[in-house]
N, C-alpha and C positions, 0 to 999 in steps of 0.2 A: 222423571229424570231423562234428559235427551240422550240419544245414542252417541257415544264417543268412540271413534275408530282408533284402535291401538296401532300406532305406526311402528314404534320401536319396541317390538315384542322380543321374545326369547330367541326366535329364529334370526332376527336382525342382528342381535349382538353376537350370535354364533358365527355370523358371516362378516362381521365388521373387521376391516383391515386397518391397522394403525399406520399412520403416515410416518415417513422418515423423521428422525429426531430433529434434524436441522430445518425441516419443513414445519414441524410443530413449533419450533422456536422462531420461525419467520426469518431465517438467516440465508437460506439457499433456495434459488429458483431452479428446481430439478428439470423443468421443461427446457430451460435454456442450457443448463449444465450438460445434459445428455448430448445436445447438438454440438457443444463446444469440445466435448471430450471424446466422443466416439470417432474412431479412425476408420478409414476405408479398409475393407478386408484385403485388398490387393497390395496394401502398404505394410501388412504384417504388423511388426512391433514398433514401427516408426512413431516416435512421440508426436502428438499434436499439441503444439505449444500455444499457450494463452497469455496474453498481456493482461494481468489482473490488476485492476485499479480500485483502490478503496480510499475513502476520505474519512478523517476524523475531525474533531473541532480544531486540533492544533497540528495535525500532521497529514501527509499524503504518503500512502504506501503503494509502490508499484513493483510488481514481480512478474517474472517469466516462469511459468509453471507448466507441468504436464502431468497427466493422471496415470496412476498405476493402481493395481488392486490393493496394495497396502496403504494408499493415500496419495495425495498430490506431492510431487517432488519439485522443489524450487531450484531453478537453474541459476538465477541471479535476482537481486532485488536492489531497490534504491528508495530512499526516503527523503522527504523535504527537509527533515532536520539535519541532513548532511550539507545543505546549501550554504550555511555560514562559512564552511571551508572555502567556498568559491566566491565569497563576497556578498551574498544575499543573506542579511542577518535579520530582516523584518519582512512581514507579509509572506509567511511561508505556506499559506493555503490559497493564495489568489491564482488567477489564470496564468500570470507570468511565471510564478513558482511552479505551477503544474507543468508548463512547457519545459522548464529547466529540469524537473525531476524525470520527465519522460526522455529528454535528451541524455541525461546522466545514465539512465538504465540502458538505453540503446548502445551508447559507446562502451558501457561496461560489458554487455553481452558480447558485442562484436570483438572486443579485446580478448575476452576469455576464450572465444572460439577461433581466434587468430584470423578474423575477417575484417578487422578495422582498417588494414592497409588496402583492402580492395573496395570497401564501401565507405565513402566519406559522408554521404548524405547531402543534405542541402546546407551548404556553408553560408550562402547569402540568404539570410532570412527575410523573405518578402511577404509571408503570409499566404502566398498563392498555393494552388493545388500542386502536389508533388508526389510522385510514386517511384519506388526503388525498382530498377530493372537489373536483371542478371548481367554480370560482366563476363564477356567472352574470355575463355581461358582461365577462369577463376571459379571457385565453388559458388554454388547458387546463393542468392540472398537469403538471409534468415527470415523465415516466414512464421508469423503468429497471428492470432485472432484476438480482438478486443473482448475482454470480459468485464462488464460493468456491474455485475451483481444485481442488486435491487434498486440501483440508482435510477432516477428519471433521466432519460436521454433527451432533454430539451435542447433547443438551439442555443448555442453559446455556453453550454455547461462546461465546467472545468475539466471534466473527464476527457473532453475532446482536445483540451490543451495538452494533456498528457499524451494523447494519441498523436497529435501534431508534432510534439517534441520527439517522440519515438520514431516517427516516419522521417523527420528531418535528420535524425541521428543515424539513419541507415537501415532501419528494419522494414521489412516488406509486410505491411498490414493492409488488408483489403478495406477500403473506405471511400467515401466521397465527401464533398465539401458542404453538404446540405445542413449539417449541424454545427458548422463553425460560425463564430461571430462574424457578421457581415453578410450572411446569406438572407435574401429576401424571399419568403415563400410565395408572395403574391406575384412579383415580377420574375421569379425563378432566376435571379441573378445573384452572383457572389462578388462582394466587394473585398478584394484581398487587402486593401489598405486598412480597413476597419479591423481585420484579423491581425494584421501586423501591429497595430496600436495596442491590442490586447496582449500580444506576445511580449511587448516591451513595456507593459504596465502603464500605457498612456491614459487608459480609462481611469486608473487610480490617480494619476497625476492631475487630470482634469477635475476630478472630484476634490482633490486636495486644494486646488486653487479656488474653486467655488466656495468650499466650506470655510476656507481661511478668510475670504472676503465677507461672507455672510455672518459667521459666528466664530470669533477667535477662540472663545472658551471651549466650544464643541470641537474645534480643530485640535487644540492642545490635549483634549481628553481622548479623542479617537485616534490621533496619530502621534501619541506620546512616544511610542517606540521609534518612529521615524525621526522625530525631533531630537531624541536622545542620541541616536546614531548619526546625526548630522546629515540626514537625507532630506532633500526637498524635491518638489515636483519636477524641476528642471534636470535633476541628476539621475532620475530613474532609468532613462533609456541607456545612458552610459553604464550604469550599474549592471543591467542585464546583458549588455553587449560584452562586457568584461567577463561576466559569469559564464556565458556561452563559450567563450574562448578558453577559459580556465578548465571547464568541464571537458572539452575536447583534448586539452593538453594532458590531463591526468584524471581519467574517470575511475581509477582503482579505488576500492573502499579503504577506509582508514584502518591501519594495522591495529590489531587488538593487543593490549598490554597483557603479557603473560603473568598470570597470578601464581605466586609460589604454591606448590602443591602441599596442601595440608591434609593429613590423614583424617578421614571422617569417622566419627564414632558411630558404631552400628546402633540402630534403634533397639531398645529393649522395652517390652511391654509387661514383663514379669520380673520377679525378684531374682537377683543373681544367686546361683547355687552356692551354698556354703560348703566349706571343707569339713572334714570330720572333727578337726581340732576346734573350728569355730562353732560347730554344733554342740560339742561337749562344753565349751566355755559359756555358750548361751544358756544351756540347761543349768550350769552351776550358778550363773548370775540370777536366774529366776528362782532357784532354790534358796540362795542366800537372801534374796529380797523377800521371799515368803516367810522365812524363818525370822527375819528382822521385824516383819510386820506382826507376826504372832507374839514375839517377845515383847513388843511395845504395848500390846493390849493387856 
């Protein structure tokens, strides 16, 4: 029998250190999280804000959060399922919807902190590079850092649509234009017009036109929501232009309906304690049942 070296012996398992639960579940990149959460010592307890962006199949979640020992605390949040309030009823996970969700969060945060009157952001959307500067005689611009989680940061990814929307909304987020749609890695040049077309959904409009010409059945199947809402390729830009204006006019979240307070019944895992009268009655019933059973025999 050949010699087999024992690698994972008793001493190995005595020294084995279990990884964090969310690392075992494949949910958190702690290497990145540490650098996004750890604050400089000379800033003491000042929060280090993160722009947290997460995508699901049907929704976009954007939050401004900061870390504390008891867990992350959410300062404000915005979701793409709120966009129907502003006129965007279909295509809630595309690049244009990502931009709208980032813009909504930015205006909501600045309104909450009473900074909206000082920082308007980029009102003329041209897709070009833009950065928020501090205004003299006013509080500093709200600064946060992009948290993409485990998502791939490829050029043209929708995450950077949220980033662009938040920056145009007035948030100070360190970034460059190398990951926006329209950047050419070979020539090292950025085409702002291509980015603007994505912000206003023109890449979707172009695909709608081509698909409608090639295969009408496939168009009806894939864009059934657009057809039902009466939206065509020519009306997309106007739709998103109105949505941007509506978001700036009223970024506040929808008021929650107050539910009538109903007293909750406490959970019981054992039998309720009987009174003395109930116990005596129970014994009498058992006695009568036993005597009836004996008499019938």
